[in-house]
C-alpha positions as CSV (number, residue, x, y, z in Angstrom):
1,X,-46.2,-8.1,7.5
2,X,-43.1,-7.4,5.5
3,X,-39.8,-8.4,7.1
4,X,-37.6,-5.4,6.2
5,X,-34.4,-6.9,7.7
6,X,-34.7,-9.9,5.6
7,X,-35.6,-7.9,2.6
8,X,-32.5,-5.8,3.1
9,X,-30.3,-9.0,3.2
10,X,-32.0,-10.2,-0.1
11,X,-31.4,-6.8,-1.5
12,X,-27.9,-6.6,-0.6
13,X,-27.4,-10.1,-2.3
14,X,-29.1,-8.9,-5.5
15,X,-27.0,-5.8,-5.6
16,X,-23.8,-7.8,-4.9
17,X,-24.7,-10.3,-7.8
18,X,-25.6,-7.4,-10.2
19,X,-22.3,-5.6,-9.3
20,X,-20.5,-8.6,-10.8
21,X,-22.0,-7.8,-14.2
22,X,-20.7,-4.3,-14.1
23,X,-17.3,-5.3,-12.9
24,X,-17.1,-7.7,-15.7
25,X,-18.1,-5.1,-18.2
26,X,-15.6,-2.7,-16.8
27,X,-12.9,-4.7,-18.2
28,X,-14.0,-4.8,-21.7
29,X,-16.0,-1.3,-21.9
30,X,-15.9,0.6,-25.2
31,X,-16.1,4.2,-24.7
32,X,-17.8,4.5,-28.2
33,X,-20.7,2.9,-26.9
34,X,-21.5,5.9,-24.6
35,X,-24.7,7.9,-25.1
36,X,-25.8,11.2,-24.0
37,X,-28.9,11.9,-22.1
38,X,-28.2,15.7,-22.1
39,X,-25.3,17.9,-21.6
40,X,-22.5,16.0,-19.9
41,X,-25.1,13.5,-18.9
42,X,-23.8,10.0,-20.0
43,X,-25.4,6.7,-20.1
44,X,-24.3,3.3,-21.4
45,X,-25.8,-0.2,-22.2
46,X,-24.2,-1.2,-18.7
47,X,-26.5,1.3,-16.8
48,X,-29.5,0.0,-18.7
49,X,-28.8,-3.5,-18.5
50,X,-27.9,-3.2,-14.7
51,X,-31.2,-1.6,-14.1
52,X,-33.0,-4.3,-16.0
53,X,-31.6,-6.9,-13.8
54,X,-32.2,-5.0,-10.7
55,X,-36.0,-4.4,-11.6
56,X,-36.4,-8.1,-12.6
57,X,-34.9,-9.2,-9.2
58,X,-37.0,-6.7,-7.2
59,X,-40.1,-7.5,-8.8
60,X,-39.5,-11.0,-7.6
61,X,-38.7,-9.8,-4.0
62,X,-41.7,-7.4,-3.9
63,X,-44.3,-7.9,-6.8
64,X,-46.7,-5.2,-5.6
65,X,-44.1,-2.6,-5.4
66,X,-43.9,0.4,-7.9
67,X,-40.6,2.1,-9.3
68,X,-38.6,5.2,-9.6
69,X,-35.7,4.4,-11.8
70,X,-33.0,6.5,-13.6
71,X,-33.2,4.8,-16.8
72,X,-36.7,4.0,-17.0
73,X,-36.3,0.3,-17.9
74,X,-39.4,-0.4,-15.6
75,X,-41.6,1.9,-17.6
76,X,-42.9,5.2,-16.2
77,X,-42.2,6.1,-12.7
78,X,-45.0,4.6,-10.5
79,X,-45.6,5.5,-7.0
80,X,-47.6,3.3,-5.0
81,X,-49.3,4.0,-1.8
82,X,-47.5,1.2,0.1
83,X,-44.2,0.3,-1.6
84,X,-41.8,2.2,-4.1
85,X,-38.3,1.1,-5.2
86,X,-35.8,3.8,-6.1
87,X,-33.1,2.7,-8.2
88,X,-29.8,4.1,-9.5
89,X,-28.3,1.2,-11.3
90,X,-24.7,3.0,-11.8
91,X,-24.1,6.0,-9.8
92,X,-20.8,7.4,-11.1
93,X,-21.3,6.5,-14.7
94,X,-18.8,9.3,-15.8
95,X,-16.2,7.7,-13.5
96,X,-17.2,4.1,-15.0
97,X,-16.6,5.3,-18.6
98,X,-13.3,6.9,-18.0
99,X,-12.1,3.7,-15.7
100,X,-11.9,5.7,-12.5
101,X,-12.9,3.0,-9.9
102,X,-15.6,4.8,-7.7
103,X,-19.0,3.8,-8.8
104,X,-22.1,1.9,-7.1
105,X,-25.5,0.5,-7.2
106,X,-27.9,2.4,-5.0
107,X,-31.3,1.1,-4.3
108,X,-34.0,2.0,-1.7
109,X,-37.4,1.2,-0.6
110,X,-40.1,3.7,0.3
111,X,-43.2,2.2,2.6
112,X,-45.9,4.7,2.9
113,X,-43.4,7.4,1.6
114,X,-40.9,6.7,4.4
115,X,-37.5,5.4,3.6
116,X,-37.4,1.8,5.2
117,X,-34.6,-0.2,3.3
118,X,-31.5,1.1,1.6
119,X,-28.3,-0.7,0.0
120,X,-25.4,1.1,-1.7
121,X,-22.9,-1.5,-3.3
122,X,-19.7,0.0,-4.1
123,X,-18.5,-2.1,-7.1
124,X,-14.6,-2.1,-7.1
125,X,-14.1,-2.4,-3.2
126,X,-17.0,-4.9,-3.2
127,X,-18.5,-3.1,-0.2
128,X,-22.2,-3.6,0.7
129,X,-23.7,-0.8,2.8
130,X,-27.0,-1.5,4.1
131,X,-29.7,0.0,6.3
132,X,-33.2,-0.8,7.8
133,X,-35.1,1.8,9.4
134,X,-34.8,1.5,13.0
135,X,-32.3,-1.4,12.7
136,X,-29.1,0.4,12.1
137,X,-26.5,0.4,9.4
138,X,-23.9,-1.9,8.1
139,X,-21.0,-2.4,5.7
140,X,-20.5,-6.0,4.8
141,X,-22.5,-7.2,7.8
142,X,-20.6,-5.2,10.1
143,X,-22.1,-2.2,12.2
144,X,-21.2,1.3,11.2
145,X,-21.5,4.6,12.9
146,X,-20.9,8.2,12.0
147,X,-17.8,9.8,13.6
148,X,-18.0,12.0,16.9
149,X,-16.0,14.7,15.6
150,X,-17.5,18.0,16.9
151,X,-15.8,20.8,14.9
152,X,-15.9,21.7,11.3
153,X,-12.2,22.4,11.4
154,X,-11.4,18.9,12.3
155,X,-13.4,17.6,9.5
156,X,-13.2,15.9,6.0
157,X,-16.0,16.8,3.6
158,X,-17.3,15.5,0.5
159,X,-19.0,17.2,-2.4
160,X,-20.2,16.9,-5.9
161,X,-19.7,19.4,-8.8
162,X,-22.4,20.6,-11.0
163,X,-22.3,19.2,-14.6
164,X,-25.1,20.5,-16.5
165,X,-26.9,23.3,-14.5
166,X,-24.6,26.2,-13.7
167,X,-26.9,28.9,-12.5
168,X,-25.6,28.9,-9.1
169,X,-21.9,28.4,-10.1
170,X,-20.6,31.6,-8.3
171,X,-22.7,30.8,-5.1
172,X,-21.1,27.2,-5.3
173,X,-17.5,28.4,-5.7
174,X,-17.9,30.7,-2.7
175,X,-19.3,27.8,-0.7
176,X,-16.3,25.6,-1.8
177,X,-13.8,28.1,-0.9
178,X,-15.2,28.6,2.5
179,X,-15.1,24.8,3.1
180,X,-11.5,24.7,1.8
181,X,-10.3,27.1,4.5
182,X,-12.4,25.8,7.4
183,X,-11.8,21.9,7.1
184,X,-9.3,19.3,6.7
185,X,-10.1,19.3,3.1
186,X,-12.7,18.6,0.4
187,X,-13.1,15.5,-1.6
188,X,-15.2,14.9,-5.0
189,X,-15.4,11.1,-5.6
190,X,-18.2,11.2,-8.4
191,X,-20.9,9.2,-6.8
192,X,-23.3,10.7,-4.3
193,X,-24.4,7.3,-3.0
194,X,-20.8,6.4,-2.1
195,X,-20.2,9.8,-0.6
196,X,-23.3,9.3,1.7
197,X,-22.3,5.7,2.6
198,X,-18.8,7.1,3.5
199,X,-20.5,9.6,5.8
200,X,-22.3,6.8,7.5
201,X,-19.2,4.7,7.8
202,X,-17.3,7.4,9.3
203,X,-14.9,8.3,6.4
204,X,-16.2,11.8,5.9
205,X,-17.8,13.9,8.5
206,X,-20.1,15.5,5.9
207,X,-21.3,15.7,2.3
208,X,-23.2,18.4,0.4
209,X,-24.4,18.6,-3.2
210,X,-27.1,20.2,-5.1
211,X,-29.1,19.3,-8.4
212,X,-29.5,15.7,-7.2
213,X,-32.3,13.3,-7.9
214,X,-34.0,10.9,-5.6
215,X,-32.5,7.9,-7.0
216,X,-28.9,9.5,-6.2
217,X,-29.5,9.9,-2.4
218,X,-32.4,7.5,-1.3
219,X,-30.4,4.7,-0.1
220,X,-27.5,7.0,1.3
221,X,-30.0,9.1,3.3
222,X,-31.1,6.1,5.1
223,X,-27.6,4.9,5.6
224,X,-26.6,8.1,7.3
225,X,-29.5,8.4,9.7
226,X,-29.5,4.9,10.7
227,X,-25.6,5.4,11.4
228,X,-26.6,8.0,13.8
229,X,-26.1,11.1,11.3
230,X,-28.5,13.8,10.1
231,X,-29.5,14.8,6.7
232,X,-31.5,17.7,5.6
233,X,-31.8,20.3,2.6
234,X,-29.0,23.1,2.6
235,X,-30.9,25.6,4.7
236,X,-34.0,23.8,5.7
237,X,-34.8,20.8,8.0
238,X,-37.2,19.3,5.4
239,X,-36.7,16.0,3.9
240,X,-34.1,16.3,1.0
241,X,-35.2,13.1,-0.9
242,X,-37.1,15.0,-3.4
243,X,-35.6,18.4,-2.7
244,X,-32.8,18.4,-5.2
245,X,-30.1,19.4,-2.6
246,X,-28.7,17.5,0.3
247,X,-26.3,18.1,3.2
248,X,-25.6,15.1,5.4
249,X,-23.4,14.9,8.4
250,X,-22.4,13.1,11.7
251,X,-25.0,15.4,13.3
252,X,-22.4,17.3,15.4
253,X,-21.3,19.7,12.7
254,X,-24.5,19.9,10.9
255,X,-25.3,23.4,12.2
256,X,-21.8,24.6,11.1
257,X,-22.4,23.1,7.7
258,X,-25.7,24.8,7.2
259,X,-24.3,28.1,8.5
260,X,-21.3,27.9,6.1
261,X,-23.5,27.2,3.1
262,X,-26.0,29.9,4.3
263,X,-23.4,32.7,4.0
264,X,-23.4,32.3,0.1
265,X,-26.6,30.3,-0.7
266,X,-30.1,31.6,-1.2
């Protein structure tokens, strides 16, 4: 039987070690080496090499597992019935290439299609957020919990901005306007994985964003849930892992979050 707690500790060590490579490269990174995967969708050799190192380490930890990766260095995505790793090697690439210090490694493990292990390692603060299903959430091995704030108007909210699909821009701007007037404020850090980890750690009361991928949110979803929060799609209770949109909160303001989004979203 797999020991998921020990696996989470081993994963956190792998992410911490790999983050040292990202941190070293940040000091010497040349923006001329940026590549474009699509409109405003950036990638660098740092993303790709980080992913290769993670994949190699994860194969050693759990040889039978499949992979869902952002950069495809493990080959085509392979879902297995038992284990699948979901990897974002550098969540916040745009921040990285512009030398803005908010970016992270995000790795999660699916077991029989359920999230069981997740690690988000924020590189510059060297903070390791990890969670095990049923085992709680931690930051640098200290337990973390969501806040107990019960009203939207006492909350600080995080979000992300669309950068390549602008079909719902008008709706989104209306949602932003509503949250600006009904909360302590909105923040856009540029890494969904960090945003979700910060909800889990009680630094934000909630986070919402659309046009996301599983590798952006997998580890963060587990962190929030294990820290006592709630995660869903914008207007539905369904699992947001592959749903392309997510609203995560401390649980107490979740209904208000969905109600506010629902005023302008369909």
